[in-house]
C-alpha positions in Angstrom: -11.0 -10.8 5.4 -13.4 -8.1 4.6 -11.1 -5.5 6.2 -8.3 -6.4 3.8 -10.7 -6.3 0.8 -11.9 -2.8 1.9 -8.3 -1.5 2.1 -7.5 -3.0 -1.3 -10.6 -1.5 -2.9 -9.8 1.9 -1.3 -6.2 1.7 -2.6 -7.4 0.9 -6.1 -9.9 3.8 -6.1 -7.1 6.1 -4.7 -4.8 5.2 -7.7 -7.7 5.7 -10.2 -8.7 9.1 -8.8 -5.1 10.3 -8.4 -4.6 9.8 -12.2 -7.3 12.4 -12.8 -5.4 15.1 -11.0 -2.7 16.9 -13.2 0.6 17.7 -11.6 1.0 21.5 -11.5 4.6 21.5 -12.8 4.1 19.3 -15.9 0.4 18.7 -16.3 0.9 15.0 -16.2 -1.4 12.7 -14.3 -0.5 12.2 -10.6 1.0 8.8 -9.9 1.2 7.1 -6.6 2.6 3.8 -5.2 0.7 2.0 -2.5 1.9 -0.6 0.0 -0.4 -2.9 2.1 0.4 -5.2 5.0 -1.9 -6.8 7.5 -1.5 -7.0 11.3 -1.9 -5.3 14.6 -1.4 -1.5 15.1 -1.7 1.1 17.8 -3.4 4.4 16.9 -4.1 7.6 18.6 -4.0 11.4 18.6 -0.6 13.1 18.9 -0.4 16.7 20.2 -2.7 19.2 21.9 -2.7 22.4 19.9 -3.1 20.7 16.5 -3.8 17.1 17.2 -2.8 14.6 14.5 -4.0 11.0 14.2 -1.2 8.5 13.9 -0.9 4.8 13.3 2.1 3.0 14.8 3.8 -0.4 15.0 5.6 -3.0 13.0 2.6 -3.5 10.7 2.6 0.1 9.7 6.3 0.1 9.2 6.0 -3.0 7.0 3.2 -1.4 4.9 5.5 1.7 4.5 8.2 -0.6 3.2 5.7 -2.2 0.8 5.2 1.3 -0.7 8.8 2.3 -0.7 10.0 -0.9 -2.4 7.1 -0.9 -4.9 8.9 -1.1 -8.3 6.8 1.5 -10.1 4.1 4.2 -9.7 0.5 3.3 -10.3 0.6 -0.1 -8.7 0.0 -1.7 -5.3 2.5 -4.0 -3.5 1.1 -6.3 -0.8 2.8 -8.6 1.7 2.4 -12.3 1.9 0.1 -11.9 4.9 -2.2 -9.5 3.0 -2.0 -11.8 -0.1 -3.4 -14.6 1.9 -6.5 -12.5 2.7 -6.9 -11.0 -0.8 -6.4 -14.1 -3.0 -8.2 -15.2 -5.2 -10.5 -12.1 -5.3 -7.8 -9.8 -6.6 -5.3 -10.7 -9.4 -1.9 -10.4 -7.7 1.4 -11.3 -9.3 4.3 -12.6 -7.2 7.4 -10.6 -7.3 9.8 -13.4 -6.4 10.7 -11.6 -3.2 11.9 -8.1 -2.2 14.7 -7.1 0.2 13.0 -5.1 2.9 15.0 -3.1 5.4 14.8 -4.6 8.9 12.9 -7.6 7.6 15.2 -9.3 5.1 13.7 -10.9 2.0 9.9 -10.9 1.9 7.6 -12.5 -0.7 5.4 -9.7 -2.1 2.7 -9.5 -4.7 1.8 -6.7 -7.2 -1.6 -5.5 -8.4 -1.7 -3.5 -11.6 -4.7 -1.8 -13.1 -6.1 -3.4 -16.2 -5.5 -1.7 -19.5 
């Protein structure tokens, strides 16, 4: 679905805009890695003095692992489940699988900006 398409479009725009911001210590473009996974989550406000919005659950943990195992900055790594919703609208390259803590080997896909 449309929700997965919107998340992917947001992630692409985030990477593009981040590159326009210079890092203060070296004046190089800011680079980020993004991980996307699809599934159920629980969300809510945490705290009373300075409430913070949080998203919790296995889906969020897996998305975090997609980011942390992403092989390089400036690209997006998505899980098989997200790939099923994003293909063929987005050009995604299979990684051949990535070892993910707590999950074992997962098939993942990478999106790289053109150019």
